[in-house]
N, C-alpha and C positions, 0 to 999 in steps of 0.2 A: 376333163379338167387337167390342167398342167400344174404340177407343184414344183417349186424351185427351192432348193436348199440354200440357206444363207451361206455367204462366203466362209465364215468361221467354221461352220459344220463341215463344209467341203474340205477345208484344210485339215481338220481333225481326222476325217475319214481317210484322207490320203496318207497321213502320218501313220495311222494304225496299220494300213495295208503295207507300208514300207518297213515297219518295225522288224518283222522276222528277218528280212534281208540284212538290215543293219546289225542285228544281233549275231548273225552268222559271221559277218565280217569282223565284229569286235571280238569274238571268241572262236578263233580258228582251232581245228583239231590239234590236240596236244596231249602229251604224257607228263604228268607231274609226279615227282618223287622227292624224297629227302635223302641227303647224303650225310654221313658222319665220319669224322676222323679224330683220332686221339694220338697225342704225342706226349712223351714223358722225358723228363730231364732231371738230373741231380741238382738240387738247389745250390746256389752259390752265395746267398746272403741270408741273414736271419735277423729277427727282432725279438727282444727280450725285455720283460718288465721286472724291475727289482726295486726293493725299497726297505724302509725301516719302520717298524711300529714300536711304540714305547708307551708305558703307562706311568702315571704319577698321581700323587694325592692332589696336586694343584695343576692348573693349566701351565704355569711357568715351569714347574718341575718336569712335566711330560714333554713340553716343547724343547726345553734346554737339553734334556737327555737325547731327544730325537735329533736335534741339530748337531750335537757332538758326533753321534754315530754316523749320521748321514754325511757329514763332512769327511769322515774317514772313507766312506764308500766312494764318494766322488773323487777323492784323492787317489784311491786305489784304481779306479777306472783310468784316470790320467796316467798313472804309473804303469798300467798294463798296455799303454800305447793306443788307447781309444781316443780319437780326436774329439774335442769338445763339441763340435757340430753334430756328432753322432749320438749324443745323449742329452735328453731334455726332461725336465720335470713334467710329469703327466698327472699327478694328483697330490694335493697337499690338504690335510684335514686335521682338525682338532675337535673332538667330541666329548661331551660329559658322559660319565658313567653313573647310572642311577642304581640305588639300592632296591632290592626286590621287596615288594610289599609282603607283609606277614599276614597270616590268617586272622590274627588278633586285631589288626588295624588295616583292613582292606581299603578303606577310604582315605587313608593318610596321604598327604601330598608327597610326591616323589622327592627324595633327597639325593643330592650329588655326593658320591663317595670317591670320585676320582675322575681323571681325564685320560683320553686315549688319543695319542698323536700319531699321524701316519704321513710319510713322505715317500713318493714313488717316482722313479725315472724310467723312461723308455730308451732302450739302447739298440742302436743299429750296428750290426756287424757285417762287414763286407767280405769276411773270410769265415766260412762255416767251421773250419777246423779250430777256430779259437773259442767256440761256444762253451765247451766244457771247462776250459781254462778260465774264462771270464766268470763263469758261475762260481768256481772255486775261489777266485779272487774276491768276488762280492761277499760270499759267505764268510771268508776269512776276515773281511773288513767290518763285519757286523750286520750285513743285510739279513733280515729274517722273514722277508715277504717276497718270494721269488715265484714267477710263473709267466703265463702268456707267451711261451716260446713258439714262434712261427717261422717256418722256412719258406723261401720264395726264390724264383728265378729272375735274375735281372733282365734277361733278354726274352721276356715272355712274349713281346710283340712279334719277334722273328719266328718264334715257335708257333704262334697262332697263325701267322701267314703260311707257314708250311702245312699246318693242319687244314687251312682253308683250301689249298690246292688239292689236297688229298680228299677232302670232303666233296668237292665238285667232281673229282674223278670217280668217287664212289657213287654219286648220283647218276653219272653217265652210265656206269656199269649196270646199275639197276634199270635205268630207262631202256638200255639196249636189250635187256632180258625181256622186258614187257613188249617192246617193239617187235622182237623176233617172234614172241608167242602170239602176237596179234597179226603178224604178217605185214607189218609196215616198216618204214625206214625213218630213223630220226633225222630231223632237220636242225636248224640253229636253235640255241636256247632263247626262249621268249622272256624269261624272268629268272633272277637269282636273288634269293633273300636269305640273310643269315638269321638263324632262329635263336636269339638270346644267348649267343656264345659267351662263355666266360671261363677264365682259368679256375680250376678247382685246386686250390692250394692245399698241399699236405701240411698239416699242423703236427709237428713233431711232439711226441710225448716226452716230457722231461721228468726224470725221477725226482722225488721230493729232496730238497736240499739237505745235505747231511752235514752235521757239525763234527766232522771227523776228517782224518787225513786222506781217506780214500777218495780218488777222483770221481767226479760226477759222470755217470754214463749217459750219453746222448746219442740217439739214433736219428739221422737226418732224413732217411728214406728218399723218395722221389716225389716230384710234383707232376701231376697229370693235368693236361689241358685238352679240352674237348670242343670241337666246332660242329655245329649242325647247320645244314643249308637246305633250302627248298628250291628246287629247280623245275621249271616247266620247259619241255622241249617240243618244238613244232614237229608235226608229222609231214614228211615230204609227200607231195602228190606224185603218183605214178604216171 
């Protein structure tokens, strides 16, 4: 008796026999490594948060006191040569303050005993040498809520590009070590992928604002940027 396979089954069998050959063509011999590079630079710009918090028995009292002092702070920034486009209100709030419940009346409804007003601005400085002086100006004008000082590099993209070149060079160096140990020769790169590279910004630590004549000490440090790449190199046939 003679058995004939259906045409569909014949095609499937042919595909399965050809699969290993296709797999070898899709995945040629290669060496895959990761490269890393780090560059550092002194920051040339900074960002600072500053504001005024006030308390009052009524909402109007707390708000008016806050408005007066905050007006002085904004005027001081302008007087210090900070362009109006470089400072912006970042938070404005007015909240009631409640009395603490006493043990004798734990279920009594909360009563408002006053109000807390807050107004904060975010300031961008394009000259890091002015940071300490601006902090002193802010404190002298009445700011009593200062923090969030961060330094950064304006040309971070250029620094990252330099790090990318160094990261690929580092990957080639590692790949050549493996190739030599395996007795083969590197060919052209088959793939290059950047692995979630991002600048690691150095956040400068600012001393607590002092209500005295002594200048505020500020350390700007350096900003470090790191790039990681994954590279697959073909192996040359001898």
